[in-house]
C-alpha positions, -999 to 999 in steps of 0.1 A, spaced: 393 -159 -83 392 -130 -58 367 -102 -61 374 -66 -50 353 -37 -39 372 -4 -41 352 27 -32 374 58 -35 368 86 -10 379 120 -22 379 142 9 386 174 -10 352 171 -27 332 163 4 338 193 26 301 200 36 302 171 72 333 28 238 322 53 260 347 80 269 347 101 301 350 138 297 381 138 319 398 113 296 388 133 265 403 164 279 436 146 284 441 139 247 475 149 235 491 149 270 511 123 287 482 117 311 462 104 281 485 74 278 470 57 309 455 24 299 427 28 324 413 57 303 394 56 271 411 82 249 399 104 228 390 233 80 411 234 58 405 205 34 433 184 21 434 183 -17 445 152 -35 440 132 -3 423 99 -10 410 70 11 410 36 -7 391 7 8 398 -27 -5 375 -56 6 389 -90 -3 363 -117 -6 360 -153 -18 338 -159 -48 301 -163 -39 306 -155 -2 303 -124 19 337 -111 33 345 -117 69 351 -83 85 386 -94 97 396 -97 60 389 -61 51 418 -37 49 415 1 44 444 21 30 447 59 33 470 76 9 478 112 19 492 140 -2 529 139 5 532 177 7 504 179 31 519 151 52 552 170 54 534 203 63 515 186 91 546 170 106 564 204 104 534 220 123 535 192 149 572 198 154 565 236 159 537 228 183 560 206 204 589 230 203 571 263 210 537 255 227 534 220 241 566 199 246 544 171 261 523 167 230 524 131 218 511 123 183 506 87 190 484 93 220 466 121 203 456 99 173 446 71 197 425 95 217 410 110 185 398 76 175 382 69 208 366 103 208 349 94 175 337 62 190 322 81 219 305 107 198 289 81 175 276 62 204 260 93 220 246 105 186 230 71 180 213 74 214 204 111 208 221 119 241 227 155 232 234 165 268 264 142 271 279 157 240 282 191 257 318 197 265 330 172 240 316 192 210 309 229 207 272 238 207 275 248 170 288 213 161 260 196 181 233 217 165 247 208 130 246 171 138 210 175 151 200 191 118 216 163 97 192 143 77 202 106 81 191 77 60 176 47 78 207 27 71 230 54 85 209 58 117 212 21 124 249 19 116 264 51 130 283 36 159 320 28 154 338 8 181 376 11 188 382 -24 177 368 -17 142 389 15 135 413 9 106 427 43 98 433 75 119 448 101 95 458 137 102 444 158 74 456 192 84 474 209 114 469 246 118 486 268 144 474 304 147 483 334 168 459 363 172 476 390 193 485 371 225 461 342 219 472 308 205 450 284 187 456 249 174 432 230 150 439 194 140 417 178 113 414 141 115 398 114 94 388 82 110 378 52 89 365 19 102 343 -10 94 315 -27 113 290 -55 111 257 -42 98 226 -37 119 206 -57 93 228 -87 84 202 -100 60 205 -69 39 242 -59 42 274 -78 47 296 -49 59 294 -12 67 323 12 59 323 45 78 345 76 73 343 104 99 358 139 96 366 156 129 382 189 138 399 191 172 404 226 186 425 237 216 434 272 228 470 273 240 468 308 255 484 310 289 459 303 317 435 283 295 426 247 305 444 220 285 412 209 267 406 196 232 371 203 219 355 190 187 343 219 165 334 199 134 320 164 133 305 148 102 299 114 86 319 121 54 314 88 37 291 58 43 292 25 24 267 -2 31 279 -33 12 250 -54 0 250 -91 7 259 -111 -24 227 -130 -24 208 -97 -24 229 -81 -52 
C-alpha cells in the first residue's frame, strides 16, 4: 500500500516573500544564455496551485528521486502570460527565448540561495536590487530553513511563470516576469528529516528602453513555502 504526502501551496494567499557568474545572469533571455558553458540564470496569480506528491513505500522514507512535483496554473493566467510573451518577442525583443529564460531563472535561484546561505551580501549586488537584498536580510528564518535554503539545479522540479507584465511609461519600457521555482533536496539533518521541499517566488525585471543594458535584475525574492518532511521513525 502506497502512502502519499500532498501539501497544497496556494500562491495567491502567500504574497508577503550552482554558482552563477554575473555575466551569465545578465544574459538570461537572450540567445547568448544558451551557451552550455554558462550557468544560467507582483502581481499574484489567483487560483494558481502547486501540488507536491511524494510517493513512498510503507515504513520507509522516500528516495528523493521518487518525488514528483506538479504545478497546476490557472488556464486564463497561462494564456495571458503567453500572449504577453508573444508581444514581448514581436515588439521589444525578437531574440527572447522562453526556454532559456526559464532555465536561467532556475539557475539564478540556485545562485541566490547559495549566496544567502553564506550571507555573502556583496555578491548579491547586481543580481538583486538593494531593496530586495535588504528585505532578505530582515527575514526571520527558522533553524531548519537556515540549514536547508540551498537549492541545486539538479533538484529543481518546477519552473513556472506566474505573471508577465509589460509596461510603457512615456518613452520607457519595462518588463516584469514573476516565476515560481519548486525543488526538493536532501535535508541537512538526515536523522530528523527525510526530505525538504522548497518553493521560491522571484520577480525578474528588465528595462527595455533604448540605450539600456540588456540586464535582468531580481526585484523580489522570497521563500514562499518550506516543507521539512519528518522521518517516519520520528513521526
